[in-house]
N, C-alpha and C positions, 0 to 999 in steps of 0.2 A: 064296346070297342072304342078305343081312342084313336080315331082316324081323321084324315083330312085329304082332300084333293083340291089342288089349286092350279089355275091357268093364269099366265101373265103374258100379254102380247104388247110389245112396244115397237118402235121403229128400229130398235137395236137388237132386241132378243124376243124369242118366242119360247115359252117354258111351260111344260106340263109336269106336275109333280104330285105323287101320291105318297102318303105316309101312314104307317100303322105303328104307334108307339109300343104296342104289345106284340110285336112280331118276332121273327127269328133270324133276321139278317138277309131276307130275300129281296128281290127286285132287280130291275134292269137300269143301268146308268149309261146315258149317252149324252155328253155335253159337247162333243166335237173336240175336246181338249184331253188328250190321253192321260197326262199326269193328274189332272183334276178328277177324271173318272176314277183313277186309282185311289185317290184320297177319299172320294165319296163311297167307294166300295169298302174301304177300311172303316169309315164312319158307320155304315149300316151294319156291318158284321160285328163290330165291337160294342155298339150301342144296343144290339139286339132289337133293331127296328127294321120293319119292311119299308124300303124306300125305292121308288122308281122315279127317274128323272129323264125327261127328253128335252134337251135344250138346243136350239139353233140360235146363233148370234153372229155378230159382225167380227168374227175371229180373224178375218183378213186385216182388220184395223189393229186390234190387239185382243187380249183375253179379258181385259178388265170388266167390260160390260157384262159378259156372260157369267164370270165368276161372281161378281157382285149381285147380279139379278137372281142367280140360283140361290145365293145366300138369303136374299129378300124373300123369295118364294118358300124356301125351306123354313125360315124363321116364322113366316106367316102360317104355314101348315103346322109347325110345332105349337105355336100359340093356340091355334084353333083346336088341335088334338088334345092339348092340356085342359081345355075347357075352364071350369071354375077353379081348378087346382085343389079341390077338396081332397084331403087325405094324402096329399103329395109329400114325399120325403123332402123335396125342395132343393136340398143342397147335395152336391157331389164333388168328389175330389179324386184325382188319379195321377199317379206318377208312373211314367212308362219308359223303360229302357228300350232303345233300338240300336243294337250294336254299341258303338262308342258314344251315342247320344242319349241324353236323359232329358225328358220334357214332362211338364206337369200342367194340369188344368184344375182350377177351382171354379165351380159353377153354382150360381144361385138362380133358380127359376122363379124368383120372387117378385117379378113385375117391374123391376128397375133396370133399364138397359144401360150397360156400360161395358166397354172392352179395354183391357190392358193386355198388350202383347209385348213381352220382353224377349227379343230374339236377335242375337248378334249377326245372324245371317239374312236379315230382312231384305237386303239389296243384292243377294246372290241369286243365281239362276239354277234351276234344275232343267236341263235341256233349254227349252224356250219359255219356261214358266218361272216368273219372278216370285220368290218367296214372299215378298210384300203382299201378294194377292191373297195369301192365307189370312192376313190381318183384315183385308177388305171383305173377304167372305164372312169371317166371324163378326165383324162390325155389323154387317147387314143382318146376319142371324140374330144378333143381340137386339137390335132395334125392333125388328118385327116380332120376335118371340118374347120381348120384354124380359130379357135375361142378362145377368151380370156374368161376364166371362173373363177370367184372367188366365192367360196362357204364358208359359215361361219355358224358354230353352235354358236348362241349367248348365249343360255343356254339350259339346259335340262339334265335329268339324266336317261332316258330310251333309250337305243341304238336303238331299233326299231323305236321309235318316231323320233329320230334325223335323221336316214336314210330316213325316209319318208319325213321329213321336207326338207332335202337336195334335194331329187329327185323332190318333188312337187315345191319347189322354183325354181329349174332349169327349170322345165317344164313351169311354168308360165312366167319366164323370156324369155324362147324360144318363147313362144306364142306371147309375145309382140315384140320381136326382129325380128321374121320372117315375121311380117305383112308388107304389102305394104302401103307406105305413098303416098296418091294421090298427095301431093304437091311436092314430091321428083321426079324431072325429070331425074336425072341421078344416078350415083353411089354416095352413101352417104359418100364421102371422099373428102377432099380438094385436094388430090393428083389426083383425077379423075379416080382412079382405085383401086380395092381391090384385 
């Protein structure tokens, strides 16, 4: 089983997270931020991972610390659960429509962290949640999981739908990239190591 359980405690946040890469979309999500909970629910369902998150943070200040730190812990758990990455498909891509919005993610679990997020709605709000926090979450995931993540809003004019499209496309790209390829006998890299 490709699993991981991580705890992170700082003066700003306390986070407990468990991950099973070979799950079925089960788990409890509670970050104290309603919209973020919704996005993480979509992530676990569409990636077919079991994910449980309990986070308490200084959300009276703002949501930044909690969202970023959950990203760090999720990325750390993802890296640990992937292990040596032997037999991994490694790459994933998904383009997801969400009503009027279309978003896509290209993902490489190949050990090199980098994030690009093209989103015209970055500085818009969904209720009290700034869309820019989506980028902060995925930047933290990228660094700790050693993954290259490119997210793109192709079009759309409803910020909620765009965020859903970004999370769902990442989830589906992760679902593809985390799979084991029966034809891959080693690490999927010409270098022989990831």
